[in-house]
Each structure stands twice: as C-alpha cells, then as structure tokens.
C-alpha positions in Angstrom: 13.1 15.9 18.7 9.5 15.0 18.2 9.0 11.3 17.5 6.8 11.8 14.4 9.5 14.1 13.0 12.3 11.7 13.8 10.3 8.9 12.0 10.0 11.0 8.9 13.6 12.0 8.9 14.7 8.3 9.2 12.4 7.4 6.4 13.8 10.1 4.2 17.3 9.0 5.1 16.4 5.5 3.9 15.6 6.9 0.5 18.6 9.0 0.2 20.9 6.4 -1.3 20.8 5.4 -5.0 20.8 1.7 -4.4 18.0 1.8 -1.8 15.9 3.9 -4.1 16.5 1.5 -7.0 15.6 -1.5 -4.8 12.4 0.3 -3.7 11.5 1.1 -7.3 12.1 -2.4 -8.4 9.9 -3.9 -5.8 7.1 -1.5 -6.9 6.5 -4.1 -9.7 6.1 -7.0 -7.2 7.8 -9.5 -4.9 11.3 -10.7 -5.7 13.8 -13.1 -4.1 16.8 -11.3 -2.7 19.1 -13.1 -5.2 16.8 -11.8 -8.0 17.2 -8.2 -6.7 21.0 -8.6 -6.6 21.1 -10.1 -10.2 18.8 -7.5 -11.6 20.7 -4.6 -10.2 24.1 -6.2 -10.9 25.3 -5.6 -7.3 26.6 -7.9 -4.6 24.0 -9.7 -2.6 25.5 -8.3 0.7 24.8 -4.8 -0.6 21.3 -5.6 -1.5 20.7 -7.2 2.0 22.1 -4.0 3.6 19.8 -1.8 1.5 16.8 -4.1 2.3 17.6 -4.0 6.0 17.5 -0.1 5.9 14.3 -0.1 3.9 12.7 -2.6 6.2 13.7 -0.6 9.3 12.1 2.5 7.7 8.9 0.7 7.2 9.0 0.3 3.3 9.5 -3.4 2.7 8.7 -6.7 4.2 10.1 -10.2 3.8 8.9 -13.7 3.8 10.8 -16.9 3.9 10.2 -19.9 1.8 12.5 -22.7 2.5 16.0 -21.2 2.1 14.8 -18.3 0.0 14.0 -14.9 1.2 11.3 -12.9 -0.7 10.9 -9.2 -0.3 8.1 -6.9 -1.2 6.7 -3.4 -0.5 4.4 -2.9 2.4 0.9 -2.4 0.9 -2.4 -1.2 2.2 -2.5 1.0 5.3 1.3 0.4 5.8 2.1 2.0 2.5 2.7 5.7 3.0 2.0 8.6 0.9 5.8 9.1 0.9 6.3 5.7 -0.6 3.7 6.2 -3.3 5.2 9.6 -4.3 8.7 8.2 -4.5 7.6 5.3 -6.6 5.7 7.6 -8.9 8.7 9.9 -9.3 11.2 7.1 -9.8 9.0 5.4 -12.4 10.2 7.8 -15.1 13.9 7.4 -14.4 15.8 5.7 -17.1 17.8 3.5 -14.8 14.6 2.4 -13.0 13.0 1.4 -16.4 16.1 -0.5 -17.4 16.0 -2.3 -14.0 12.4 -3.3 -14.4 13.2 -4.6 -17.9 16.1 -6.7 -16.7 13.9 -7.9 -13.8 11.5 -9.5 -16.3 14.4 -11.5 -17.7 15.8 -12.4 -14.3 12.4 -13.6 -13.0 12.3 -16.3 -15.8 15.5 -17.9 -14.5 15.1 -20.7 -12.1 16.3 -20.3 -8.5 19.1 -20.3 -7.6 20.2 -17.9 -10.2 23.8 -17.2 -11.0 25.6 -14.8 -8.7 26.2 -11.3 -10.0 29.6 -10.4 -11.4 32.3 -10.1 -8.7 30.4 -12.5 -6.3 31.8 -16.0 -5.6 30.4 -18.6 -8.0 30.3 -21.3 -5.4 27.2 -20.8 -3.2 27.4 -21.7 0.4 24.4 -23.1 2.2 22.0 -20.3 2.8 23.9 -17.9 0.5 20.6 -16.5 -0.9 19.3 -15.3 2.4 19.0 -11.6 3.3 
C-alpha cells in the first residue's frame, strides 16, 4: 500500500474510537495534565494513557513533562492537519463534547494531584500521574 494512503488510514483509525475522539476534542480547548483528562472524562488513567499513545502515534497530540506531571496538547501550526481541524469542528457540536469541556473547566481549577476517578485506586503511587 502507498505510504501516504497508509498514513491516512492509520490516522483515521486513531479517530475511530469514542474515547480517543473525546480526548482529541477535549484537547481542542488547550493543554491538560493526563490526570485532568482522566478526571474530566471519568475514565481510568490507564485508558486515557492508551488513547493518548494512539493519538500521539497518529500525529495528533504531543506531550511535555513538568516534574512528575505529563501535559498533553494538540499539535498546532503546520503539524495540525486539515483532518484534525475538520474533526474538531464536527465534534464541537456534540452534546458529550460540550459536557466534557464544561467539566474540564471545573477540573482545571483543582490543584494537582487531583483525586483519582471513580474505580481507580485512591492511593497514588510515585509517578502515578504519568502517561
């Protein structure tokens, strides 16, 4: 298969899961810590980390480390594709995405480390908030 076609197929596959799409849409509003993404979406941090890995491999997101925290954001500028922009525009009108963004506003006001989402262990191990 042609490499350009393979790349496009891989990028489309990365967008074909509800959690990855929600993460991408959430990051459209700006950078978040991985633990903030997990808390906002009310999912296990391991699920968020897996989704972020797939989105990073597809060229949609980037990360930066600050101490023990891992912050993630969308690739911007030339790295941002027309596909990414189209998906973000389409997702913006979804009820669940709007609810996620509203919840993110609240979560961002909490100091790090934030409480673990439901179902996750309450005792944080060293480095537990890394991707």
